[in-house]
N, C-alpha and C positions, 0 to 999 in steps of 0.2 A: 060435113063429114062427121062420122061418129067418133073418130079418134081425136077430136079436139081435146087438148089437155088443159086443165085448169091451172091458174097462176100458182106457182109455188110447188107444183107437183114434179116428180121425176120425169125427165124427157122420155118420150116413147123410144124404145129400143128397136133399131133396124139392124138385122144381121145380113152381112154380105158373104155369100158362099163362093167357092172356087170357080163355079160356073158363071159367076157374075150376077147371079140372081139375088134379089133383095127381098128379105122376109120381114114383114111387119109383125112383131110379136104381140101388139095390142089387138090386131084384128085377125091374127093367125092366117095371114094370106100373103102371097107374093105381090110385090109392087114394082113399079118401074120408076125411072128417073123423072118422068113426067108427073107421076103421082107425088113424088117427094117435092118436086117443084111447086105443085099446087098446095101441098101442106105448108111450105114456107110462106106462100102468098097468103094463106089463111091464118098464119100465126101459130101453127102447130109446132111445138118444140120437139125435136127428135135428135138422137145420136146414133151414128152408124158404127158398128163394130165388125171386125173381121171374124167370121164365124169360127175359124180354126184357131187363130192366135189370141183373139180377144182384144186386139189393138183397136184403139179409137181412130177411125178413118173418116170421121165426119168432114174434116176440112177438105180432103181430097175428093169426096163425093160431091160436096157443095161446089167445088171448083169444076168438077165434071159437068154438073148441071149448067153452070155458066157457059162452058164450052158448047154444050148442046144447044142452049138458047141462042148463043151468038151464031152458031151454024145455021139456025133457022132464019137468019136475016134480021133478028132483033138486036141490032148492034148498039149496045150501051157504052162500050169501052172504046174511047178514041185510040187510034194507033199510037199517037205520040205519048199518051198516058201509059199505055202498055209498055212502050220502050223504056220510059223513065222508071216505071215500076220494076221491070226486070233488072235494070242497071243498078238498083239498090241492093240486090241480093249479094251478101258477103261484104257490104260496105259498112264502115264503122258508125254510120248514122242510121243504120237499118233499124235499130231498136226504137227510134222516134216515130217511124212511119206508121206502124199498125195502130197506135193509139190516136194519132192525128187523123188517119183515114176513117177510123171508127167514129170519132167525134164529128168529122165533116159530113159523113153519110147520115148520122143521126140528125144533125141540123138540117140537112137537105130534106130528109124524110118528114121532119116536123113542119118545115116550110110548105111542102107539097100538100100535106094533110090539112093544114090551116087554109090553104088556098082552095082546096076542094070543098071544105066546109063552108067557106064564104060564098063560093059560087052556088052551092046548093041552097043556102039560105036566101041569097039575093036574087038568083035567077031561076030558081026552081029546077036546078040541074042543067040549065042551058049554059054551056061554057062559051065565053067570048074568047075564041081560040087565039086571037092576036095577042091579048094580054097574057094568056097562058104560055104561049111560045116565048114571049119576051122574058117572063120570069124564069122559065126553064133555061134559056140561054144564059141569063145572068148567073144562075146557080152553077151551071156547067163551067162558066168562065172562072168563078171563084174556085171551083174544085181543081180545074186544070192549073190555075195560077199557084195553087197550094203545092202542086207537084214541082212546078218550075222553080219555086222559091228555094228548094233544096239544092238545085244544080250548082250555083256558084260555090257553096261551101263544099259540096261533093267534089267539084273539080279541083279546088285548092288542096283538099286533103288527100285525094287519091291519085292525083296526076292525070285525071280524066279531062277531056276537052269536049264540050258539047258542040256538035255541028248539026244545024238544022233540027234541033230538038233531040238528037240522038247522041248519047254519050259514047265516046270512044275510050275504052279502058286501057290503061297502061299495064305493063307487066306487074303481076302481083308482088314480085320481089322488090319493085321500086316503091311500093307503098310505104310512106313514112309512118313510124309509130306515133300514137297519140302523144301530143305535147301540150305545153301551156297554152299554145295558140288555139287548141281545140276548145278550151273552156270559153274563150271569148267568142269564137264562132258559134258555139252552141247557145250561148247567152243571147247573141244577136238573133239567131234563128228562132229561139223561143219567143222573143219579143215580136217577131214578124208573124209567127204562128198565132200568138195571142191576139194580135191586131186583126188578122184575117178571121179568127173565130168570132170576134166581136162584130165584124161586118156581117158574118153569116147569121148571128143571132139577131142583129138589127133588121136584116132582111126578112127573117121569119116573123118578126113582130109587125112589119109593115104590111097592111092589107091593101090590095088595089082599090082605087077609088071607084065607086059605083057609077056606071054610065047613066047619064040622064036620058 
């Protein structure tokens, strides 16, 4: 695509109008969500603004792209993960989650890229699908376990009880205010997060052995 932006340059501006049409100011043309999805895959940095108010709505548009892709049957987000994610909105541990998810996804992406490079170098682009599937499942297990790790602390602090992976919230009025016990819980949580991060980094360094 002609609109590839160079590193360090200002992101391409996309304007969204009241009729939901998206306008790419770099190419002076209207684009679709599919177009923006392809730009993301190609590493093109862009920001979406409401044409009337000037509000940055990049997050909501990216979320809409995910919804569109999930609707096409390309299901990347496990149901249990989505339920746990939703249950953290408004929780007093909410501030920890974005940074952890960002780091986890970065480690996952690096691992996948290293594996693709190794396969290309060793097998000339022919993927041994069994090994690929095994690595993908292991990465997904790490990612889902990262979410589950938060549940015990979340349940203790908010009065919620996890049943079958789905949190049952108590009334908001019953939520206790942060106290000294929160510090110990957060410290323990940080240790577990750090341990899982090290496992992810170790996994990204380990290359699958070449088949004889």
